[in-house]
N, C-alpha and C positions, 0 to 999 in steps of 0.2 A: 669412474675408477679413481681419479685424483681425490675426490671427496672421501672415498672410502679409505685411502691410504692416509689422508690427513686426519680423519677421525680415529684411525688406529694409532697414529702418532700422538694425537691429543690425549687419547685414553691412556697410553703408556706413560706419558709424562704425568698425567693425573694420578695414576697408581703409585708412581714413584714418590710424588709429593705427599700423597695420603699416607703412604707407609712411613715416610720421614716424620710427618706430623703426628702419627700415632706413636712412634717411638719417643719423640720429644714430649708429647702430652703424657704418655705413660711414665716417663721419668720424672716429670714435674709432679704428677699426682701420686707417685709411689710413696706410701707411708703417711700421706696427708689426709686420707679419707678412710672411712670404715667400710671397705668392701666394694664400693662402687667406683673407685678411681679408674679401674681398667675399662669399665663400660663407658664411662664418660670420655675416656681417651679415644676409644674406638668410634664412638658417635661423633666426636669432634673431628676426627681425622676423615671420616667418611662424608659427613655433611658439609664440612668447610674445606678440608684439605684437598679432596678430589676435584671439586670445581675450581679451586684456586690453582691447582696443578694443571687443569685443563686450560685455564686462561694463560698460564705460563707457556703451555704447549702452543697456543695460538700465537703468542708473541714470538716464540722461537721460530715458528713457520714463517712469520713475516720478516724478522730481522736476520736470522741465520740462513734460512733456505730461500729467502727472497720470493716467497709465494705472494701473489697479489690477492688482496682481500681487505675487508673492513674489520679492524680490531673491535670496534664498538658493537657491530652486529654479531661478531663471534662471541664476545663476552655476554651479550644479550641472549644468544642461543644457549650458552652454558647455563645461565640463570633460569631460562625458561625450561630447559630440560630437567634441571634439578627440582624446580618448584612443581612443574607438571607431573612428574613421577610421584611426588609426595601427595599431591592433591588427588590423583587418580588411583592411588594404592587401594583404597577401600572399594570404590565402585568397580574396579576391574579385578578385585580379589587378589591383588599382588601381595598383600600383607599376609596371606595364608601360608605362603612359602617364602621364607627369608632369602633363599638363594635366587629365586625368581625376581624378588623385589630388588636385590642388589644388582643383579645382572641388567635388569631394566633401567635402573638408575644410572649405572655406568655407561650403558649403550646410549641412552637418551641424552645424557650430558655431552658425550663425545660427538655423537652424530649431529645433534642440533647446533653444537658449537661450530662444527666443520661446515654445515650448511649455511649458517649465519655468516660465517667468515667469507664464504665463496659466492654468496647469493648475488652480489653485484657484478661478478665477472661475466663478460659477454661470452656466449657459447664458443665462438671461434678464437677467443683471446688466449694467448699463451699465459699460463700461470707460473711459468718457470723463472729461471734466473735472468741474468743480463744477456742482451742480444748484441750481435755484432762481433767483429773480430778484433 
């Protein structure tokens, strides 16, 4: 349950950063290219902004919410989720339906980031904040 909530939080931060990256990239590209500036902005925000936002979400989970876990394994899970989705898009026919591809990309990045972050926690270990009175 905690991994699912963490994955949801990571995904929401990733979406926020991807939207901000898309707006910034769209503003920079506006008027500089001949028709493809918007497409480039969307691709950059999805392929770079979302995983970067997921990494920011992992850092927030550690620093703000005091969740125990490994930042480096979380970052590795984010990268593996992004790369694995792109590699497996053709064999699994994910590229036939764009909505399915993007949903798989978003879920795999967030879920593998959360699993990577929490993989070293012991089963009975509290992953919450500070203990004691």
